[in-house]
N, C-alpha and C positions, 0 to 999 in steps of 0.2 A: 365600567367593571374593574375588577380586581383580578390581578393575572392569576391571581389563586383561584382555583377552583374547590367547590365543597358539595359534595350529593349526600345530601338529607333522606335517607328509605324511611319511611314511616310519617312522612313529615303532616301527616293529616289528623294523627294524634296531637296531643297533649304536649308530651318532651319532644316531637319532630318538629312539630310548629315553633316552640318555643327555642329550641337549638337552630331549627333555619334560620328565624327573627335575628337570634344573634351573631350569629355569625356574618349576616348580609348586613349588620349594623358594623359591624367589624372589619366592614369592606370585602369581604371573599364575595366571588361570583358564586351566588348558591343554586345548585339544581335540587327541588323539593319533587320527592319521589312519593306516589301513594298510592294505592288501587280504586281510592273513593274520590272522584272529582271534586266533588261538591267539598269535601273538607278542606283541599287546596284551595280554594277560592279567599279564603281569611288571612292566606299570607300577605306580605309586602309585596309591593307592586315590582321591587325590582328583583323578585325572587322570580327563577323561574320554574315552573310547573310540567310536572309530567306524571301522567296516569299511567301505572303499569302494576303489574300481579307479579311481585320478586320472590314469590314460591315456585316460579315457573322459570330451571333456569335458561331455557333458551329465550325466553324474555328477557331476562338480565341480559345477558350476553349482548341481545339487540341493542336493548337501553342504553347502556354503558358505551357501545361501539358509536349510537348516535351522539352521545354527549359529547365523546370526547371529538367528533367528525365537526361538531354546531358549536361547542362553547369550549373543550381544548380539553385535555386530560385532567384529572384529578388531582389536586393537592392531599384531600382530608374525603373520606368515607365515614359518616355514621349512620349505626343502623339501630333504630329505636322500635322498630316493629315486633312484636311481641304479643300474646295470648295467655289467657291462663281460665282455665273453668273448673271451678271450685270444685270439690265433691269427695267421695268417700274413695278413697285408695282402692281397697277392696271391690268398689263397685265400678273403678277404670277400664271401659272398654277398650279392644285394640284401635276402634276407629277415632276414639277419644287421644289415646295417647298421638297415632300417625299424625292426628290434626297439629298436636303438640308441638311434635317434632317439624312438622311441614312449615309450620307458621313461626314458630321460635329458633330453631336450628338451620331450615332449608336458606332462607333469605339470607343470613351471616355468611354461611358458606360460598352461594351463590355469586354473591355480591363482592364477595373478597378476591374469589379465584376472578371475576371479569375485572376487576380493579387493579389486581395485584400487576400484573404485567407493567402497566402504567407506573406504580408506584416505584417498581423493579427498575424501571427506565433511568439507569445509574448515567447516559451522557447528560441529563442535566443536571446530575445529582439532586433531585428532585423526591418528594416521597417520604413518609413515615410510614414505620409498621408498628402498631403498641405490642408491647410484651406483656403477654398475662401474667398476673401473679407477682410482678416484681414489687407493686406500689405495698399491695400488701404484707408483702414476706418482709421487707424493710420496714414497716410498723412493727410487725410482731417479733423484730429483734432488737428492738428498740432502735432505730432510724430517729436521729432528732430532727427530722424534716418532717414533723407527725403535720403541721399544718398545710403542708402541701399537696396538693392530687397529685394523684402518678403520672398524669399526664404535663406537670408543671416544670421537670427537669428534662433535657434532654441529651442522651450519648451520642454521641459521633459513631459514625460504622465502626471504627477499630475499637473502642473501647471495650467490646466483649467478645472480641475477635471475630465481626462482622465482616465479611466478607464481600459482601451483596452491594455495598454502598449505600443502601437504604439508613437512612437514621430511624433509629428505635426510640419511641414515647416511652419512657417507664414513670 
């Protein structure tokens, strides 16, 4: 297994499954997380499986602590969890809105909060924190690297006045 650890949340779905498999094929140690144990069975054998409901912040904290203790601190966090209930916006109920927020926003926040201390551990100069919007902004202003994905160019910590020591993917 690789020294680099990747956590893929929502790995039971198609996007999460493909991401976990690709990261494992690239040589990373992958921990796949999903609340559906059955969906995790289809992953490659070298992928570690964790069944957890990441909409619960207490569960997420225990999960990340366990992964750090048993596998190692994460270098990569991928959240592919999401849900959408199509319907008339005028008929949307508070319960439906809460569900959408709990599933689409909650896990991203809880996972990021739990993993951030590991990524911000500058003693090993490890980890990457994505900067939202830079890729789209660069393309909108005519950046010549249109064929690159935002995550394909790395900036050093000092390039943008960042003093945390964490390199950001842009």
